[in-house]
C-alpha positions as MATLAB code, in Angstrom:
seq = 'MKTVDFGSIVQSFFIDYLVLQRGLRTTSVQTYRDVIKLLLCFVADRSRKKVSRLAIGDFSLELTQEFLNHLEQKRGNHIRTRNHRLAVLHSFFEYVARRAPESLSICQQIAAIPPKRAPSPETHFLNREQVTELFRQLPAQGRFAIRDRALLLFLYNTGARVQEVAELKVNQLDLSDQPRVRLHGKGDKWRTCPLWTETVNLLQQLLKLNCPRADQCVFHSTRDKPLTRFGIYKIVRRHCRRLEETDFRGGMHISPHTFRHTAAVHLLESGVEVNVIRGWLGHVKLDTTNRYAEITIKSKEAALRACEPSDLTQSESHPRAVWKDDEKILNWLDSL';
ca = [
      -0.368   -0.437   -0.143;
       1.298    3.724   -0.529;
       2.123    5.943    1.711;
       0.232    9.451    1.426;
       2.990   12.286    1.639;
       2.348   14.175    5.574;
       2.408   17.449    3.434;
      -0.186   16.787    0.848;
      -2.276   15.641    4.196;
      -2.239   18.989    6.401;
      -2.541   20.949    2.984;
      -5.573   18.599    2.633;
      -6.791   18.707    6.411;
      -7.098   22.575    5.690;
      -8.522   22.801    2.323;
     -10.603   20.095    2.064;
     -11.864   19.223    5.366;
     -11.610   22.280    7.499;
     -12.843   24.553    4.769;
     -15.259   22.307    2.403;
     -16.252   19.484    4.579;
     -16.606   21.440    7.974;
     -17.459   25.235    6.588;
     -15.203   26.732    9.178;
     -14.858   30.538    8.698;
     -11.328   32.024    7.557;
     -10.748   33.064   11.392;
     -11.087   29.122   12.853;
      -9.436   28.071    9.739;
      -6.602   30.783   10.750;
      -6.762   29.950   14.326;
      -6.398   25.593   13.173;
      -3.479   26.996   11.342;
      -1.342   28.647   13.652;
      -1.833   25.441   16.376;
      -0.227   22.748   13.700;
       2.382   25.591   12.535;
       3.672   25.315   16.407;
       3.328   22.162   16.201;
       5.061   21.923   13.002;
       7.850   23.998   14.445;
       7.796   21.874   17.639;
       9.012   19.015   16.508;
      10.886   19.685   13.420;
      12.964   21.732   16.028;
      13.306   18.648   18.519;
      13.442   16.306   15.541;
      16.618   18.072   14.029;
      14.859   17.799   10.423;
      13.348   20.717    8.448;
       9.763   21.174    8.361;
       9.520   19.964    5.104;
      11.088   16.989    5.721;
       8.892   15.923    8.399;
       6.720   12.731    8.291;
       4.416   10.718   10.292;
       6.860    8.876   12.297;
       8.615   12.170   13.245;
       5.125   12.134   15.820;
       4.852   10.407   19.048;
       2.627   10.447   22.574;
       5.822   11.844   24.296;
       6.908   14.506   21.777;
       3.331   15.745   21.515;
       3.211   15.993   25.809;
       6.379   18.046   25.334;
       4.656   20.043   23.115;
       1.765   21.246   25.225;
       3.797   21.206   28.413;
       6.146   23.823   25.725;
       2.759   26.356   25.528;
       2.890   26.077   29.070;
       5.718   26.412   30.715;
       7.956   28.268   27.704;
       4.894   30.433   25.897;
       2.950   30.835   29.106;
      -0.668   29.735   27.652;
      -3.112   29.312   30.395;
      -4.770   25.543   30.613;
      -7.912   26.897   28.604;
      -5.630   27.882   25.780;
      -3.504   24.586   26.623;
      -6.975   22.481   25.998;
      -7.935   24.408   22.884;
      -5.059   24.031   21.294;
      -4.778   20.060   22.431;
      -8.622   19.989   20.898;
      -7.508   21.130   17.618;
      -4.474   18.456   17.605;
      -6.926   15.822   18.265;
      -9.365   17.079   15.190;
      -6.109   16.906   13.191;
      -5.102   13.531   14.108;
      -8.566   12.408   13.755;
      -8.158   12.985   10.304;
      -4.309   12.159   10.052;
      -5.321    8.412   10.787;
      -8.692    8.247    8.217;
      -6.158    9.341    5.385;
      -3.202    7.626    6.504;
      -4.670    3.661    8.333;
      -0.568    3.205    8.821;
      -0.098    5.695   11.434;
      -3.477    4.801   13.284;
      -1.861    3.567   16.552;
       0.076    7.269   17.299;
      -2.847    8.498   16.375;
      -5.286    7.085   18.839;
      -2.751    8.063   21.599;
      -2.793   11.473   20.735;
      -6.345   11.616   20.423;
      -6.935    9.925   23.781;
      -4.367   13.118   25.812;
      -7.389   14.111   27.897;
      -7.349   17.723   28.622;
      -6.360   19.615   32.064;
      -9.093   20.753   34.325;
      -9.239   24.549   34.531;
     -11.672   26.603   36.476;
     -15.015   27.943   33.998;
     -13.679   31.406   33.648;
     -15.468   34.472   35.362;
     -17.885   35.957   33.264;
     -18.354   40.119   33.847;
     -21.618   42.019   32.534;
     -22.601   45.454   33.656;
     -25.641   45.973   35.093;
     -28.373   48.474   33.799;
     -27.711   51.744   35.357;
     -23.769   51.121   34.554;
     -24.760   50.484   30.542;
     -26.620   54.225   31.117;
     -23.853   56.028   32.393;
     -21.940   54.461   29.564;
     -24.054   55.439   26.469;
     -24.210   59.517   28.905;
     -20.432   59.303   28.431;
     -20.245   58.617   25.053;
     -19.378   61.585   23.016;
     -22.626   63.534   21.301;
     -19.929   65.372   18.772;
     -17.115   64.459   16.726;
     -16.619   62.336   13.371;
     -17.250   59.400   14.900;
     -19.710   59.792   17.681;
     -22.497   58.310   15.931;
     -20.244   55.451   14.700;
     -19.246   54.723   17.935;
     -22.492   55.263   19.895;
     -24.220   53.064   16.723;
     -21.218   49.768   17.231;
     -21.807   49.610   20.773;
     -25.040   49.719   20.867;
     -25.514   47.537   18.454;
     -23.754   44.774   20.621;
     -25.920   45.905   23.432;
     -28.310   44.841   21.825;
     -27.660   41.667   19.682;
     -25.209   40.195   21.776;
     -23.582   40.016   19.145;
     -19.786   38.373   18.710;
     -17.356   40.632   17.865;
     -16.423   38.541   14.681;
     -19.761   39.497   13.226;
     -20.248   42.588   13.961;
     -16.550   43.202   12.337;
     -18.218   41.834    9.241;
     -21.707   43.022    9.002;
     -22.540   43.892    5.724;
     -25.287   46.409    5.079;
     -27.652   43.820    2.937;
     -27.854   42.013    6.328;
     -30.260   44.827    7.947;
     -33.892   45.054    7.464;
     -34.569   48.798    8.907;
     -38.441   48.636    7.909;
     -41.340   48.129   10.375;
     -39.925   45.074   12.167;
     -36.184   46.072   12.130;
     -33.749   43.050   11.911;
     -30.427   41.904   11.659;
     -29.146   38.545    9.645;
     -25.726   37.747   12.039;
     -23.277   35.351   10.525;
     -22.288   33.576   13.277;
     -19.934   30.410   13.917;
     -20.097   26.979   11.665;
     -21.169   28.721    8.387;
     -24.846   29.835   10.957;
     -27.126   32.594   10.416;
     -29.852   33.939   12.740;
     -31.883   36.855   13.260;
     -32.087   39.127   15.708;
     -34.644   42.450   16.310;
     -33.517   45.734   16.900;
     -34.669   48.297   18.466;
     -35.877   51.638   17.716;
     -32.716   53.689   19.260;
     -30.629   51.134   17.120;
     -32.643   51.884   13.489;
     -32.665   55.531   14.112;
     -28.660   55.235   14.749;
     -27.585   52.956   11.994;
     -29.653   54.749    9.618;
     -27.643   58.103   10.551;
     -24.367   56.273    9.927;
     -25.445   54.863    6.394;
     -26.472   58.036    5.594;
     -23.312   59.324    6.387;
     -21.136   56.711    5.106;
     -23.562   55.878    2.057;
     -21.627   52.744    2.066;
     -23.044   49.946   -1.183;
     -25.305   47.131   -0.033;
     -22.213   44.292   -0.367;
     -20.147   46.908    2.197;
     -19.020   46.949    6.036;
     -21.501   48.617    8.086;
     -18.415   49.904   10.263;
     -15.499   51.681    9.179;
     -12.011   53.229   10.473;
     -10.622   56.323   10.482;
      -9.044   55.231    6.476;
     -12.227   54.128    5.325;
     -11.621   50.244    5.836;
     -13.733   48.231    7.329;
     -13.122   47.568   11.346;
     -11.325   45.045   12.118;
     -11.766   42.850   15.573;
      -8.750   44.318   17.228;
     -10.468   47.787   15.761;
     -13.469   47.130   17.588;
     -11.881   46.228   20.814;
     -10.141   49.747   21.187;
     -13.269   51.954   20.552;
     -14.914   49.130   23.391;
     -11.731   49.849   25.555;
     -11.217   53.698   24.954;
     -15.003   54.474   25.919;
     -15.505   51.671   28.574;
     -11.933   53.366   30.735;
     -13.811   55.749   32.872;
     -16.547   53.415   33.591;
     -13.521   50.721   34.769;
     -12.420   53.473   36.610;
     -14.907   54.431   38.783;
     -16.989   51.429   39.172;
     -14.714   48.453   39.016;
     -11.577   50.451   40.234;
      -9.457   48.510   37.799;
     -11.241   45.079   38.747;
     -13.313   44.467   35.637;
     -11.782   44.335   31.951;
     -14.871   45.455   29.470;
     -14.215   44.034   26.121;
     -17.104   43.434   22.991;
     -17.628   40.279   24.673;
     -19.050   41.993   27.844;
     -21.403   43.088   26.195;
     -22.630   39.744   24.863;
     -22.778   38.813   28.344;
     -24.742   41.452   29.998;
     -27.671   41.123   26.922;
     -28.113   37.703   27.613;
     -28.173   38.502   31.607;
     -30.938   41.359   30.856;
     -32.918   39.438   28.702;
     -32.594   36.970   31.415;
     -33.811   38.583   33.443;
     -36.650   40.555   31.960;
     -38.233   37.197   31.758;
     -37.326   35.795   28.312;
     -37.511   32.071   28.094;
     -33.876   30.739   27.626;
     -34.514   28.477   24.945;
     -34.876   32.294   22.886;
     -31.265   33.076   24.366;
     -29.528   30.734   22.995;
     -30.790   31.503   19.260;
     -30.728   34.849   20.151;
     -26.979   34.360   20.956;
     -26.055   31.466   18.398;
     -25.098   29.265   21.056;
     -25.341   25.639   19.749;
     -25.483   24.007   23.240;
     -27.795   24.974   25.765;
     -25.505   24.634   28.641;
     -23.583   27.224   27.482;
     -26.722   29.756   27.853;
     -27.733   27.974   31.306;
     -24.461   29.452   32.605;
     -26.358   33.295   33.144;
     -28.925   31.910   35.121;
     -25.806   31.182   36.905;
     -24.610   34.739   37.713;
     -27.371   36.667   38.128;
     -27.622   37.821   41.332;
     -31.425   39.249   40.341;
     -32.825   35.897   39.919;
     -30.903   34.523   42.759;
     -32.917   37.377   44.490;
     -36.382   36.361   43.279;
     -36.041   32.801   44.036;
     -35.153   33.702   47.494;
     -38.046   36.091   47.953;
     -40.641   33.460   46.494;
     -40.154   30.695   48.975;
     -39.047   33.414   51.592;
     -41.116   32.402   55.289;
     -43.762   35.264   55.890;
     -42.295   35.123   59.521;
     -40.246   33.363   61.145;
     -40.190   34.196   64.820;
     -43.874   33.297   65.208;
     -44.401   29.517   66.596;
     -47.104   28.407   64.013;
     -44.250   28.813   61.563;
     -42.582   26.024   62.485;
     -45.373   23.279   63.067;
     -44.191   19.838   65.142;
     -43.714   17.320   63.142;
     -46.493   14.478   63.666;
     -43.919   11.623   64.119;
     -42.099   13.388   66.857;
     -45.674   12.884   68.570;
     -45.228    9.297   68.321;
     -43.712    7.688   70.529;
     -43.778    4.147   69.416;
     -41.966    5.545   66.250;
     -39.384    7.115   68.796;
     -38.831    4.499   70.555;
     -38.049    2.558   67.421;
     -35.501    5.003   66.841;
     -33.960    5.130   70.165;
     -33.539    1.496   69.823;
     -30.972    2.141   66.287;
];
C-alpha cells in the first residue's frame, strides 16, 4: 500500500476538511493553522529536521505531550488555551488516521490525551445602571460619534460576537417596519435578531453619512476601511475606560464580549425564556446559555423571595412534626 505524503495530508486537512467539509470561517481556519504551525516547528526542532522533511513517523505521544508542556511553561499559555490547542490536535490526528491508516496507533494515542481541568472563566457583565451611564458619557460630537454609539448599542442590542459585527454587511440589515439583522455566526450559521428603535435610528444616520453599497461593511475605520476585530476592541476599551476606573476600580476588563454577556443576562432578567436566548446568541448547546442563570444575582434574589416564609418568629411557622408525637417511632429510633 502506497504511503500518503504527510505534506499532502496537512494541505488536505485545511483545504478539503476544514473549509469544504466542515465549512469553517477564515478566522477559525487561521486558528487551526497557528496551532499546527507551532506543532510542526516544535517537532522539526526536536527532530533536527526541516519542516518540509517531516513525516508521520516523526510524531509520537511523548513528543506531543512535551509540546503541550512547552505551550504552558515556555509560551505562557493558560490551561484553557492549552486545552483549546489540544482540541485542534485531536481533530488533526483523527483526520490523519483516516488518510493514513498505518499511523492509527500513534494517532489514537495522541487523540486520547485528556484536557487539563481548569476553573471556568469568570463571566463579567454590566448592570442596567452602568449601561445607562456608559451611553450618557459617550461623546455627542465628533467625526465618529455616531459610529461609536451605533457600534456599542448594536453590541448590546444583539449580543453579537465581535467577528460578526466586523463582517456585518449593509444587506444584512432590515430597517423597515419590523427591523432586524441577520448575523453570520460560527459554523457558517445564520440567525436573526430584532433591533430596537434607537439602534435603527443610529444605524440609519450612520449609513446616511457613509453611503456604503449593499455588499459593503457597516462599520468603518478612520481610513474608510472595514473595522477589524482589534479595531472594535480598541473602540470599546477607549469608551469604557472611565467606567472601569469609577465602578470597578480596575477589577473588571470590559471588552466587546462583555456586551454579549450583558445582553444575555438582561434578557434573562427580563423573563425571556432560556431557549429563546440560546437562539438569540447563536449558542449550539443550551448548557452554554444556562450558565447565565448562575451569574445573575437578581434571579437568585427573586427565587429567594419566592420561597421566603412570612414570619419565622411566630410559633405556627414551625409546626411540630407528626412523627415527634408518635412514641412508637421515637422508641424505634432510640433502639437503633
